[in-house]
mmJSON file of the N, C-alpha and C atoms, coordinates in Angstrom:
{"data_MODEL":{"atom_site":{
"group_PDB":["ATOM","ATOM","ATOM","ATOM","ATOM","ATOM","ATOM","ATOM","ATOM","ATOM","ATOM","ATOM","ATOM","ATOM","ATOM","ATOM","ATOM","ATOM","ATOM","ATOM","ATOM","ATOM","ATOM","ATOM","ATOM","ATOM","ATOM","ATOM","ATOM","ATOM","ATOM","ATOM","ATOM","ATOM","ATOM","ATOM","ATOM","ATOM","ATOM","ATOM","ATOM","ATOM","ATOM","ATOM","ATOM","ATOM","ATOM","ATOM","ATOM","ATOM","ATOM","ATOM","ATOM","ATOM","ATOM","ATOM","ATOM","ATOM","ATOM","ATOM","ATOM","ATOM","ATOM","ATOM","ATOM","ATOM","ATOM","ATOM","ATOM","ATOM","ATOM","ATOM","ATOM","ATOM","ATOM","ATOM","ATOM","ATOM","ATOM","ATOM","ATOM","ATOM","ATOM","ATOM","ATOM","ATOM","ATOM","ATOM","ATOM","ATOM","ATOM","ATOM","ATOM","ATOM","ATOM","ATOM","ATOM","ATOM","ATOM","ATOM","ATOM","ATOM","ATOM","ATOM","ATOM","ATOM","ATOM","ATOM","ATOM","ATOM","ATOM","ATOM","ATOM","ATOM","ATOM","ATOM","ATOM","ATOM","ATOM","ATOM","ATOM","ATOM","ATOM","ATOM","ATOM","ATOM","ATOM","ATOM","ATOM","ATOM","ATOM","ATOM","ATOM","ATOM","ATOM","ATOM","ATOM","ATOM","ATOM","ATOM","ATOM","ATOM","ATOM","ATOM","ATOM","ATOM","ATOM","ATOM","ATOM","ATOM","ATOM","ATOM","ATOM","ATOM","ATOM","ATOM","ATOM","ATOM","ATOM","ATOM","ATOM","ATOM","ATOM","ATOM","ATOM","ATOM","ATOM","ATOM","ATOM","ATOM","ATOM","ATOM","ATOM","ATOM","ATOM","ATOM","ATOM","ATOM","ATOM","ATOM","ATOM","ATOM","ATOM","ATOM","ATOM","ATOM","ATOM","ATOM","ATOM","ATOM","ATOM","ATOM","ATOM","ATOM","ATOM","ATOM","ATOM","ATOM","ATOM","ATOM","ATOM","ATOM","ATOM","ATOM","ATOM","ATOM","ATOM","ATOM","ATOM","ATOM","ATOM","ATOM","ATOM","ATOM","ATOM","ATOM","ATOM","ATOM","ATOM","ATOM","ATOM","ATOM","ATOM","ATOM","ATOM","ATOM","ATOM","ATOM","ATOM","ATOM","ATOM","ATOM","ATOM","ATOM","ATOM","ATOM","ATOM"],
"id":[1,2,3,4,5,6,7,8,9,10,11,12,13,14,15,16,17,18,19,20,21,22,23,24,25,26,27,28,29,30,31,32,33,34,35,36,37,38,39,40,41,42,43,44,45,46,47,48,49,50,51,52,53,54,55,56,57,58,59,60,61,62,63,64,65,66,67,68,69,70,71,72,73,74,75,76,77,78,79,80,81,82,83,84,85,86,87,88,89,90,91,92,93,94,95,96,97,98,99,100,101,102,103,104,105,106,107,108,109,110,111,112,113,114,115,116,117,118,119,120,121,122,123,124,125,126,127,128,129,130,131,132,133,134,135,136,137,138,139,140,141,142,143,144,145,146,147,148,149,150,151,152,153,154,155,156,157,158,159,160,161,162,163,164,165,166,167,168,169,170,171,172,173,174,175,176,177,178,179,180,181,182,183,184,185,186,187,188,189,190,191,192,193,194,195,196,197,198,199,200,201,202,203,204,205,206,207,208,209,210,211,212,213,214,215,216,217,218,219,220,221,222,223,224,225,226,227,228,229,230,231,232,233,234,235,236,237],
"type_symbol":["N","C","C","N","C","C","N","C","C","N","C","C","N","C","C","N","C","C","N","C","C","N","C","C","N","C","C","N","C","C","N","C","C","N","C","C","N","C","C","N","C","C","N","C","C","N","C","C","N","C","C","N","C","C","N","C","C","N","C","C","N","C","C","N","C","C","N","C","C","N","C","C","N","C","C","N","C","C","N","C","C","N","C","C","N","C","C","N","C","C","N","C","C","N","C","C","N","C","C","N","C","C","N","C","C","N","C","C","N","C","C","N","C","C","N","C","C","N","C","C","N","C","C","N","C","C","N","C","C","N","C","C","N","C","C","N","C","C","N","C","C","N","C","C","N","C","C","N","C","C","N","C","C","N","C","C","N","C","C","N","C","C","N","C","C","N","C","C","N","C","C","N","C","C","N","C","C","N","C","C","N","C","C","N","C","C","N","C","C","N","C","C","N","C","C","N","C","C","N","C","C","N","C","C","N","C","C","N","C","C","N","C","C","N","C","C","N","C","C","N","C","C","N","C","C","N","C","C","N","C","C","N","C","C","N","C","C"],
"label_atom_id":["N","CA","C","N","CA","C","N","CA","C","N","CA","C","N","CA","C","N","CA","C","N","CA","C","N","CA","C","N","CA","C","N","CA","C","N","CA","C","N","CA","C","N","CA","C","N","CA","C","N","CA","C","N","CA","C","N","CA","C","N","CA","C","N","CA","C","N","CA","C","N","CA","C","N","CA","C","N","CA","C","N","CA","C","N","CA","C","N","CA","C","N","CA","C","N","CA","C","N","CA","C","N","CA","C","N","CA","C","N","CA","C","N","CA","C","N","CA","C","N","CA","C","N","CA","C","N","CA","C","N","CA","C","N","CA","C","N","CA","C","N","CA","C","N","CA","C","N","CA","C","N","CA","C","N","CA","C","N","CA","C","N","CA","C","N","CA","C","N","CA","C","N","CA","C","N","CA","C","N","CA","C","N","CA","C","N","CA","C","N","CA","C","N","CA","C","N","CA","C","N","CA","C","N","CA","C","N","CA","C","N","CA","C","N","CA","C","N","CA","C","N","CA","C","N","CA","C","N","CA","C","N","CA","C","N","CA","C","N","CA","C","N","CA","C","N","CA","C","N","CA","C","N","CA","C","N","CA","C","N","CA","C","N","CA","C","N","CA","C","N","CA","C","N","CA","C"],
"label_alt_id":[null,null,null,null,null,null,null,null,null,null,null,null,null,null,null,null,null,null,null,null,null,null,null,null,null,null,null,null,null,null,null,null,null,null,null,null,null,null,null,null,null,null,null,null,null,null,null,null,null,null,null,null,null,null,null,null,null,null,null,null,null,null,null,null,null,null,null,null,null,null,null,null,null,null,null,null,null,null,null,null,null,null,null,null,null,null,null,null,null,null,null,null,null,null,null,null,null,null,null,null,null,null,null,null,null,null,null,null,null,null,null,null,null,null,null,null,null,null,null,null,null,null,null,null,null,null,null,null,null,null,null,null,null,null,null,null,null,null,null,null,null,null,null,null,null,null,null,null,null,null,null,null,null,null,null,null,null,null,null,null,null,null,null,null,null,null,null,null,null,null,null,null,null,null,null,null,null,null,null,null,null,null,null,null,null,null,null,null,null,null,null,null,null,null,null,null,null,null,null,null,null,null,null,null,null,null,null,null,null,null,null,null,null,null,null,null,null,null,null,null,null,null,null,null,null,null,null,null,null,null,null,null,null,null,null,null,null],
"label_comp_id":["MET","MET","MET","ALA","ALA","ALA","PHE","PHE","PHE","ASN","ASN","ASN","PRO","PRO","PRO","ALA","ALA","ALA","ALA","ALA","ALA","MET","MET","MET","MET","MET","MET","LYS","LYS","LYS","ILE","ILE","ILE","ILE","ILE","ILE","GLY","GLY","GLY","LEU","LEU","LEU","LYS","LYS","LYS","ASN","ASN","ASN","LYS","LYS","LYS","PHE","PHE","PHE","ASP","ASP","ASP","LYS","LYS","LYS","ASN","ASN","ASN","HIS","HIS","HIS","PRO","PRO","PRO","GLY","GLY","GLY","VAL","VAL","VAL","ALA","ALA","ALA","ALA","ALA","ALA","PHE","PHE","PHE","ILE","ILE","ILE","GLY","GLY","GLY","ASN","ASN","ASN","VAL","VAL","VAL","ALA","ALA","ALA","ARG","ARG","ARG","LYS","LYS","LYS","GLY","GLY","GLY","ILE","ILE","ILE","LYS","LYS","LYS","GLU","GLU","GLU","GLY","GLY","GLY","SER","SER","SER","ILE","ILE","ILE","ILE","ILE","ILE","GLU","GLU","GLU","ILE","ILE","ILE","THR","THR","THR","VAL","VAL","VAL","THR","THR","THR","ASP","ASP","ASP","PRO","PRO","PRO","ASP","ASP","ASP","GLY","GLY","GLY","GLU","GLU","GLU","ASN","ASN","ASN","MET","MET","MET","THR","THR","THR","THR","THR","THR","ASN","ASN","ASN","MET","MET","MET","ARG","ARG","ARG","VAL","VAL","VAL","THR","THR","THR","ALA","ALA","ALA","ASP","ASP","ASP","ASP","ASP","ASP","LEU","LEU","LEU","GLU","GLU","GLU","MET","MET","MET","LEU","LEU","LEU","GLN","GLN","GLN","GLU","GLU","GLU","ILE","ILE","ILE","LYS","LYS","LYS","ASN","ASN","ASN","ILE","ILE","ILE","SER","SER","SER","GLY","GLY","GLY","GLN","GLN","GLN","ASN","ASN","ASN"],
"label_asym_id":["A","A","A","A","A","A","A","A","A","A","A","A","A","A","A","A","A","A","A","A","A","A","A","A","A","A","A","A","A","A","A","A","A","A","A","A","A","A","A","A","A","A","A","A","A","A","A","A","A","A","A","A","A","A","A","A","A","A","A","A","A","A","A","A","A","A","A","A","A","A","A","A","A","A","A","A","A","A","A","A","A","A","A","A","A","A","A","A","A","A","A","A","A","A","A","A","A","A","A","A","A","A","A","A","A","A","A","A","A","A","A","A","A","A","A","A","A","A","A","A","A","A","A","A","A","A","A","A","A","A","A","A","A","A","A","A","A","A","A","A","A","A","A","A","A","A","A","A","A","A","A","A","A","A","A","A","A","A","A","A","A","A","A","A","A","A","A","A","A","A","A","A","A","A","A","A","A","A","A","A","A","A","A","A","A","A","A","A","A","A","A","A","A","A","A","A","A","A","A","A","A","A","A","A","A","A","A","A","A","A","A","A","A","A","A","A","A","A","A","A","A","A","A","A","A","A","A","A","A","A","A","A","A","A","A","A","A"],
"label_entity_id":["1","1","1","1","1","1","1","1","1","1","1","1","1","1","1","1","1","1","1","1","1","1","1","1","1","1","1","1","1","1","1","1","1","1","1","1","1","1","1","1","1","1","1","1","1","1","1","1","1","1","1","1","1","1","1","1","1","1","1","1","1","1","1","1","1","1","1","1","1","1","1","1","1","1","1","1","1","1","1","1","1","1","1","1","1","1","1","1","1","1","1","1","1","1","1","1","1","1","1","1","1","1","1","1","1","1","1","1","1","1","1","1","1","1","1","1","1","1","1","1","1","1","1","1","1","1","1","1","1","1","1","1","1","1","1","1","1","1","1","1","1","1","1","1","1","1","1","1","1","1","1","1","1","1","1","1","1","1","1","1","1","1","1","1","1","1","1","1","1","1","1","1","1","1","1","1","1","1","1","1","1","1","1","1","1","1","1","1","1","1","1","1","1","1","1","1","1","1","1","1","1","1","1","1","1","1","1","1","1","1","1","1","1","1","1","1","1","1","1","1","1","1","1","1","1","1","1","1","1","1","1","1","1","1","1","1","1"],
"label_seq_id":[1,1,1,2,2,2,3,3,3,4,4,4,5,5,5,6,6,6,7,7,7,8,8,8,9,9,9,10,10,10,11,11,11,12,12,12,13,13,13,14,14,14,15,15,15,16,16,16,17,17,17,18,18,18,19,19,19,20,20,20,21,21,21,22,22,22,23,23,23,24,24,24,25,25,25,26,26,26,27,27,27,28,28,28,29,29,29,30,30,30,31,31,31,32,32,32,33,33,33,34,34,34,35,35,35,36,36,36,37,37,37,38,38,38,39,39,39,40,40,40,41,41,41,42,42,42,43,43,43,44,44,44,45,45,45,46,46,46,47,47,47,48,48,48,49,49,49,50,50,50,51,51,51,52,52,52,53,53,53,54,54,54,55,55,55,56,56,56,57,57,57,58,58,58,59,59,59,60,60,60,61,61,61,62,62,62,63,63,63,64,64,64,65,65,65,66,66,66,67,67,67,68,68,68,69,69,69,70,70,70,71,71,71,72,72,72,73,73,73,74,74,74,75,75,75,76,76,76,77,77,77,78,78,78,79,79,79],
"pdbx_PDB_ins_code":[null,null,null,null,null,null,null,null,null,null,null,null,null,null,null,null,null,null,null,null,null,null,null,null,null,null,null,null,null,null,null,null,null,null,null,null,null,null,null,null,null,null,null,null,null,null,null,null,null,null,null,null,null,null,null,null,null,null,null,null,null,null,null,null,null,null,null,null,null,null,null,null,null,null,null,null,null,null,null,null,null,null,null,null,null,null,null,null,null,null,null,null,null,null,null,null,null,null,null,null,null,null,null,null,null,null,null,null,null,null,null,null,null,null,null,null,null,null,null,null,null,null,null,null,null,null,null,null,null,null,null,null,null,null,null,null,null,null,null,null,null,null,null,null,null,null,null,null,null,null,null,null,null,null,null,null,null,null,null,null,null,null,null,null,null,null,null,null,null,null,null,null,null,null,null,null,null,null,null,null,null,null,null,null,null,null,null,null,null,null,null,null,null,null,null,null,null,null,null,null,null,null,null,null,null,null,null,null,null,null,null,null,null,null,null,null,null,null,null,null,null,null,null,null,null,null,null,null,null,null,null,null,null,null,null,null,null],
"Cartn_x":[45.287,45.161,44.445,45.163,44.637,43.733,42.726,42.048,42.598,43.007,43.404,42.674,41.86,40.868,41.593,42.429,43.377,43.111,43.911,44.256,42.556,41.742,40.275,39.861,39.917,39.551,40.303,41.543,42.334,41.446,41.351,40.707,39.468,38.722,37.332,37.762,38.562,38.878,38.971,40.129,40.365,39.169,38.331,37.378,36.251,36.347,35.053,35.768,37.2,37.812,37.502,38.062,37.662,36.188,35.039,33.785,33.619,34.34,33.925,34.723,35.968,36.617,36.323,35.241,34.805,33.398,32.315,30.984,30.261,30.587,30.035,30.617,31.83,32.167,31.435,31.362,30.711,29.401,28.82,27.109,26.983,28.04,27.845,28.099,29.134,29.455,28.228,27.915,26.597,25.584,25.676,24.322,24.291,25.605,25.919,25.95,26.213,26.224,24.688,24.025,22.271,21.533,22.214,21.595,22.008,23.635,24.465,25.02,25.976,26.933,26.715,26.371,26.0,27.353,27.346,28.404,28.071,29.572,28.959,29.1,28.882,29.013,30.362,30.381,31.722,31.776,33.053,33.471,34.506,34.646,35.554,35.944,37.469,38.145,38.814,38.906,39.436,40.041,41.46,42.27,42.764,42.504,43.178,43.771,45.22,46.201,46.159,46.907,46.639,47.005,47.878,47.996,47.091,46.154,44.951,45.214,46.125,46.51,45.233,44.815,43.974,44.387,44.438,44.617,43.141,42.568,41.503,41.583,40.919,41.01,39.783,39.243,38.242,38.093,37.19,37.256,35.627,35.598,34.196,34.308,32.979,33.002,32.557,33.46,33.395,32.757,32.533,31.792,32.891,34.17,34.955,35.432,35.187,35.422,33.805,32.677,31.677,32.048,32.753,32.959,33.67,34.846,35.879,34.892,34.383,33.312,32.448,31.912,31.118,32.138,33.073,34.012,34.575,34.762,35.044,33.904,32.943,31.557,31.505,31.741,31.633,32.762,33.7,35.356,34.78,33.924,33.98,32.757,32.06,30.53,29.494,29.642,28.605,27.626,27.256,26.543,25.203],
"Cartn_y":[126.791,127.188,126.623,126.467,125.908,126.867,126.359,127.02,127.731,128.496,128.464,129.041,128.455,128.7,129.78,129.802,130.458,131.986,132.197,133.518,133.993,133.103,133.881,134.615,133.546,134.244,135.727,135.524,137.061,138.123,137.554,138.384,139.376,138.284,138.722,139.511,139.23,140.004,141.268,141.494,142.838,143.562,142.477,143.325,144.016,143.251,143.704,145.066,144.941,146.008,147.385,147.258,148.389,148.683,147.958,148.201,149.41,148.803,149.284,151.033,150.955,152.097,153.165,152.73,153.411,153.127,153.048,152.614,153.408,154.778,155.052,154.407,153.917,153.284,152.133,151.529,150.297,150.1,151.151,151.095,151.602,152.42,152.877,151.663,150.881,149.656,148.71,148.37,147.823,147.953,149.302,150.017,149.508,150.029,149.56,148.032,147.462,145.72,145.314,146.137,145.469,145.943,147.255,147.751,146.782,146.735,145.758,146.981,146.467,147.131,146.396,147.321,146.967,147.431,146.517,146.899,148.289,148.969,150.171,151.477,151.002,151.899,152.548,153.85,154.192,154.246,153.784,153.716,155.033,156.172,156.957,157.099,157.254,157.102,158.399,159.592,160.348,160.271,160.281,160.484,161.975,162.495,163.642,163.46,164.059,164.019,165.0,165.02,165.657,167.464,167.394,168.645,169.091,168.402,168.839,168.477,168.056,167.342,166.181,166.334,165.455,164.561,163.25,162.102,161.486,161.456,161.061,160.204,159.048,157.881,157.428,156.737,155.963,155.046,154.294,152.922,152.675,152.268,151.715,150.426,149.89,148.628,147.561,146.244,145.538,144.435,143.564,142.275,141.353,141.617,140.78,141.213,142.489,143.187,142.309,142.21,141.536,140.132,139.612,138.083,137.93,138.753,138.472,138.954,139.805,140.101,139.111,138.379,137.039,135.937,135.707,134.687,135.141,136.28,136.985,136.42,136.605,136.234,134.742,134.177,132.701,131.969,132.528,132.052,132.503,133.918,134.043,133.545,133.06,132.478,133.432,134.377,135.489,135.399,134.677,134.194,134.342],
"Cartn_z":[129.465,130.841,131.681,132.919,134.071,134.717,135.344,136.043,137.871,138.406,139.74,140.756,141.51,142.305,143.23,143.852,144.72,143.788,142.489,141.849,141.879,141.374,141.239,142.385,143.459,144.839,145.24,144.912,144.994,144.164,143.018,142.027,142.352,143.007,143.732,144.745,145.558,146.633,146.517,144.954,144.894,144.281,143.577,142.767,143.936,144.996,146.078,146.677,147.013,147.565,146.79,145.418,144.467,144.763,144.582,144.673,145.619,146.756,148.346,148.085,147.439,147.354,146.632,145.294,144.479,144.163,145.006,144.667,143.625,143.005,142.161,140.791,140.836,139.329,139.272,140.189,140.604,140.234,140.492,140.064,138.531,138.312,136.859,135.961,135.889,135.666,135.36,136.478,136.927,136.002,135.867,134.953,133.508,133.297,131.798,131.417,132.51,132.209,132.4,132.898,133.129,131.569,131.052,129.621,128.728,128.846,127.823,126.608,126.481,125.607,124.304,123.244,121.817,120.724,120.055,118.799,118.223,118.116,117.645,118.485,120.002,121.181,121.126,121.949,121.792,123.283,123.992,125.293,125.467,125.875,126.024,127.935,128.071,129.379,129.122,130.397,130.586,131.879,131.682,133.238,133.324,134.524,134.824,135.935,135.949,136.916,137.665,138.788,140.241,139.51,138.657,137.993,137.264,136.774,136.226,134.657,134.256,132.743,132.427,131.119,130.78,130.027,129.826,128.705,128.147,127.382,126.778,125.638,125.571,124.247,124.363,123.333,123.116,122.277,122.376,121.528,120.89,119.656,119.362,119.678,120.357,120.516,119.279,119.135,118.101,118.506,117.526,117.857,118.302,118.156,118.889,120.392,120.453,122.145,122.7,121.959,122.548,123.083,122.141,122.067,123.621,123.561,124.52,125.938,125.997,127.385,127.448,126.864,127.072,127.654,127.014,127.534,128.859,129.537,130.635,131.395,131.019,131.772,132.198,130.97,131.173,132.264,131.998,133.153,134.575,134.866,136.187,136.643,135.819,136.237,136.452,135.951,135.679,134.618,134.356,132.829,133.195],
"occupancy":[1.0,1.0,1.0,1.0,1.0,1.0,1.0,1.0,1.0,1.0,1.0,1.0,1.0,1.0,1.0,1.0,1.0,1.0,1.0,1.0,1.0,1.0,1.0,1.0,1.0,1.0,1.0,1.0,1.0,1.0,1.0,1.0,1.0,1.0,1.0,1.0,1.0,1.0,1.0,1.0,1.0,1.0,1.0,1.0,1.0,1.0,1.0,1.0,1.0,1.0,1.0,1.0,1.0,1.0,1.0,1.0,1.0,1.0,1.0,1.0,1.0,1.0,1.0,1.0,1.0,1.0,1.0,1.0,1.0,1.0,1.0,1.0,1.0,1.0,1.0,1.0,1.0,1.0,1.0,1.0,1.0,1.0,1.0,1.0,1.0,1.0,1.0,1.0,1.0,1.0,1.0,1.0,1.0,1.0,1.0,1.0,1.0,1.0,1.0,1.0,1.0,1.0,1.0,1.0,1.0,1.0,1.0,1.0,1.0,1.0,1.0,1.0,1.0,1.0,1.0,1.0,1.0,1.0,1.0,1.0,1.0,1.0,1.0,1.0,1.0,1.0,1.0,1.0,1.0,1.0,1.0,1.0,1.0,1.0,1.0,1.0,1.0,1.0,1.0,1.0,1.0,1.0,1.0,1.0,1.0,1.0,1.0,1.0,1.0,1.0,1.0,1.0,1.0,1.0,1.0,1.0,1.0,1.0,1.0,1.0,1.0,1.0,1.0,1.0,1.0,1.0,1.0,1.0,1.0,1.0,1.0,1.0,1.0,1.0,1.0,1.0,1.0,1.0,1.0,1.0,1.0,1.0,1.0,1.0,1.0,1.0,1.0,1.0,1.0,1.0,1.0,1.0,1.0,1.0,1.0,1.0,1.0,1.0,1.0,1.0,1.0,1.0,1.0,1.0,1.0,1.0,1.0,1.0,1.0,1.0,1.0,1.0,1.0,1.0,1.0,1.0,1.0,1.0,1.0,1.0,1.0,1.0,1.0,1.0,1.0,1.0,1.0,1.0,1.0,1.0,1.0,1.0,1.0,1.0,1.0,1.0,1.0],
"B_iso_or_equiv":[0.0,0.0,0.0,0.0,0.0,0.0,0.0,0.0,0.0,0.0,0.0,0.0,0.0,0.0,0.0,0.0,0.0,0.0,0.0,0.0,0.0,0.0,0.0,0.0,0.0,0.0,0.0,0.0,0.0,0.0,0.0,0.0,0.0,0.0,0.0,0.0,0.0,0.0,0.0,0.0,0.0,0.0,0.0,0.0,0.0,0.0,0.0,0.0,0.0,0.0,0.0,0.0,0.0,0.0,0.0,0.0,0.0,0.0,0.0,0.0,0.0,0.0,0.0,0.0,0.0,0.0,0.0,0.0,0.0,0.0,0.0,0.0,0.0,0.0,0.0,0.0,0.0,0.0,0.0,0.0,0.0,0.0,0.0,0.0,0.0,0.0,0.0,0.0,0.0,0.0,0.0,0.0,0.0,0.0,0.0,0.0,0.0,0.0,0.0,0.0,0.0,0.0,0.0,0.0,0.0,0.0,0.0,0.0,0.0,0.0,0.0,0.0,0.0,0.0,0.0,0.0,0.0,0.0,0.0,0.0,0.0,0.0,0.0,0.0,0.0,0.0,0.0,0.0,0.0,0.0,0.0,0.0,0.0,0.0,0.0,0.0,0.0,0.0,0.0,0.0,0.0,0.0,0.0,0.0,0.0,0.0,0.0,0.0,0.0,0.0,0.0,0.0,0.0,0.0,0.0,0.0,0.0,0.0,0.0,0.0,0.0,0.0,0.0,0.0,0.0,0.0,0.0,0.0,0.0,0.0,0.0,0.0,0.0,0.0,0.0,0.0,0.0,0.0,0.0,0.0,0.0,0.0,0.0,0.0,0.0,0.0,0.0,0.0,0.0,0.0,0.0,0.0,0.0,0.0,0.0,0.0,0.0,0.0,0.0,0.0,0.0,0.0,0.0,0.0,0.0,0.0,0.0,0.0,0.0,0.0,0.0,0.0,0.0,0.0,0.0,0.0,0.0,0.0,0.0,0.0,0.0,0.0,0.0,0.0,0.0,0.0,0.0,0.0,0.0,0.0,0.0,0.0,0.0,0.0,0.0,0.0,0.0],
"pdbx_formal_charge":[null,null,null,null,null,null,null,null,null,null,null,null,null,null,null,null,null,null,null,null,null,null,null,null,null,null,null,null,null,null,null,null,null,null,null,null,null,null,null,null,null,null,null,null,null,null,null,null,null,null,null,null,null,null,null,null,null,null,null,null,null,null,null,null,null,null,null,null,null,null,null,null,null,null,null,null,null,null,null,null,null,null,null,null,null,null,null,null,null,null,null,null,null,null,null,null,null,null,null,null,null,null,null,null,null,null,null,null,null,null,null,null,null,null,null,null,null,null,null,null,null,null,null,null,null,null,null,null,null,null,null,null,null,null,null,null,null,null,null,null,null,null,null,null,null,null,null,null,null,null,null,null,null,null,null,null,null,null,null,null,null,null,null,null,null,null,null,null,null,null,null,null,null,null,null,null,null,null,null,null,null,null,null,null,null,null,null,null,null,null,null,null,null,null,null,null,null,null,null,null,null,null,null,null,null,null,null,null,null,null,null,null,null,null,null,null,null,null,null,null,null,null,null,null,null,null,null,null,null,null,null,null,null,null,null,null,null],
"auth_seq_id":[1,1,1,2,2,2,3,3,3,4,4,4,5,5,5,6,6,6,7,7,7,8,8,8,9,9,9,10,10,10,11,11,11,12,12,12,13,13,13,14,14,14,15,15,15,16,16,16,17,17,17,18,18,18,19,19,19,20,20,20,21,21,21,22,22,22,23,23,23,24,24,24,25,25,25,26,26,26,27,27,27,28,28,28,29,29,29,30,30,30,31,31,31,32,32,32,33,33,33,34,34,34,35,35,35,36,36,36,37,37,37,38,38,38,39,39,39,40,40,40,41,41,41,42,42,42,43,43,43,44,44,44,45,45,45,46,46,46,47,47,47,48,48,48,49,49,49,50,50,50,51,51,51,52,52,52,53,53,53,54,54,54,55,55,55,56,56,56,57,57,57,58,58,58,59,59,59,60,60,60,61,61,61,62,62,62,63,63,63,64,64,64,65,65,65,66,66,66,67,67,67,68,68,68,69,69,69,70,70,70,71,71,71,72,72,72,73,73,73,74,74,74,75,75,75,76,76,76,77,77,77,78,78,78,79,79,79],
"auth_comp_id":["MET","MET","MET","ALA","ALA","ALA","PHE","PHE","PHE","ASN","ASN","ASN","PRO","PRO","PRO","ALA","ALA","ALA","ALA","ALA","ALA","MET","MET","MET","MET","MET","MET","LYS","LYS","LYS","ILE","ILE","ILE","ILE","ILE","ILE","GLY","GLY","GLY","LEU","LEU","LEU","LYS","LYS","LYS","ASN","ASN","ASN","LYS","LYS","LYS","PHE","PHE","PHE","ASP","ASP","ASP","LYS","LYS","LYS","ASN","ASN","ASN","HIS","HIS","HIS","PRO","PRO","PRO","GLY","GLY","GLY","VAL","VAL","VAL","ALA","ALA","ALA","ALA","ALA","ALA","PHE","PHE","PHE","ILE","ILE","ILE","GLY","GLY","GLY","ASN","ASN","ASN","VAL","VAL","VAL","ALA","ALA","ALA","ARG","ARG","ARG","LYS","LYS","LYS","GLY","GLY","GLY","ILE","ILE","ILE","LYS","LYS","LYS","GLU","GLU","GLU","GLY","GLY","GLY","SER","SER","SER","ILE","ILE","ILE","ILE","ILE","ILE","GLU","GLU","GLU","ILE","ILE","ILE","THR","THR","THR","VAL","VAL","VAL","THR","THR","THR","ASP","ASP","ASP","PRO","PRO","PRO","ASP","ASP","ASP","GLY","GLY","GLY","GLU","GLU","GLU","ASN","ASN","ASN","MET","MET","MET","THR","THR","THR","THR","THR","THR","ASN","ASN","ASN","MET","MET","MET","ARG","ARG","ARG","VAL","VAL","VAL","THR","THR","THR","ALA","ALA","ALA","ASP","ASP","ASP","ASP","ASP","ASP","LEU","LEU","LEU","GLU","GLU","GLU","MET","MET","MET","LEU","LEU","LEU","GLN","GLN","GLN","GLU","GLU","GLU","ILE","ILE","ILE","LYS","LYS","LYS","ASN","ASN","ASN","ILE","ILE","ILE","SER","SER","SER","GLY","GLY","GLY","GLN","GLN","GLN","ASN","ASN","ASN"],
"auth_asym_id":["A","A","A","A","A","A","A","A","A","A","A","A","A","A","A","A","A","A","A","A","A","A","A","A","A","A","A","A","A","A","A","A","A","A","A","A","A","A","A","A","A","A","A","A","A","A","A","A","A","A","A","A","A","A","A","A","A","A","A","A","A","A","A","A","A","A","A","A","A","A","A","A","A","A","A","A","A","A","A","A","A","A","A","A","A","A","A","A","A","A","A","A","A","A","A","A","A","A","A","A","A","A","A","A","A","A","A","A","A","A","A","A","A","A","A","A","A","A","A","A","A","A","A","A","A","A","A","A","A","A","A","A","A","A","A","A","A","A","A","A","A","A","A","A","A","A","A","A","A","A","A","A","A","A","A","A","A","A","A","A","A","A","A","A","A","A","A","A","A","A","A","A","A","A","A","A","A","A","A","A","A","A","A","A","A","A","A","A","A","A","A","A","A","A","A","A","A","A","A","A","A","A","A","A","A","A","A","A","A","A","A","A","A","A","A","A","A","A","A","A","A","A","A","A","A","A","A","A","A","A","A","A","A","A","A","A","A"],
"auth_atom_id":["N","CA","C","N","CA","C","N","CA","C","N","CA","C","N","CA","C","N","CA","C","N","CA","C","N","CA","C","N","CA","C","N","CA","C","N","CA","C","N","CA","C","N","CA","C","N","CA","C","N","CA","C","N","CA","C","N","CA","C","N","CA","C","N","CA","C","N","CA","C","N","CA","C","N","CA","C","N","CA","C","N","CA","C","N","CA","C","N","CA","C","N","CA","C","N","CA","C","N","CA","C","N","CA","C","N","CA","C","N","CA","C","N","CA","C","N","CA","C","N","CA","C","N","CA","C","N","CA","C","N","CA","C","N","CA","C","N","CA","C","N","CA","C","N","CA","C","N","CA","C","N","CA","C","N","CA","C","N","CA","C","N","CA","C","N","CA","C","N","CA","C","N","CA","C","N","CA","C","N","CA","C","N","CA","C","N","CA","C","N","CA","C","N","CA","C","N","CA","C","N","CA","C","N","CA","C","N","CA","C","N","CA","C","N","CA","C","N","CA","C","N","CA","C","N","CA","C","N","CA","C","N","CA","C","N","CA","C","N","CA","C","N","CA","C","N","CA","C","N","CA","C","N","CA","C","N","CA","C","N","CA","C","N","CA","C","N","CA","C","N","CA","C","N","CA","C"],
"pdbx_PDB_model_num":[1,1,1,1,1,1,1,1,1,1,1,1,1,1,1,1,1,1,1,1,1,1,1,1,1,1,1,1,1,1,1,1,1,1,1,1,1,1,1,1,1,1,1,1,1,1,1,1,1,1,1,1,1,1,1,1,1,1,1,1,1,1,1,1,1,1,1,1,1,1,1,1,1,1,1,1,1,1,1,1,1,1,1,1,1,1,1,1,1,1,1,1,1,1,1,1,1,1,1,1,1,1,1,1,1,1,1,1,1,1,1,1,1,1,1,1,1,1,1,1,1,1,1,1,1,1,1,1,1,1,1,1,1,1,1,1,1,1,1,1,1,1,1,1,1,1,1,1,1,1,1,1,1,1,1,1,1,1,1,1,1,1,1,1,1,1,1,1,1,1,1,1,1,1,1,1,1,1,1,1,1,1,1,1,1,1,1,1,1,1,1,1,1,1,1,1,1,1,1,1,1,1,1,1,1,1,1,1,1,1,1,1,1,1,1,1,1,1,1,1,1,1,1,1,1,1,1,1,1,1,1,1,1,1,1,1,1]
}}}
């Protein structure tokens, strides 16, 4: 897979826009990242649609998940 600087710049721009539109989420993710996610942690996501219906899922973080996150950090230069 070749590194595409234009695509990376587009992703960074989209991330910055997301952070601006949703500062609470960006701050939360930053706090979690600073503390670190440990193997065995549970991540839960709930989506509530405009009609009030909830959909929830969760996952237990594995060593493979942590390895993937580290690779993403390495690729994005946030190491």
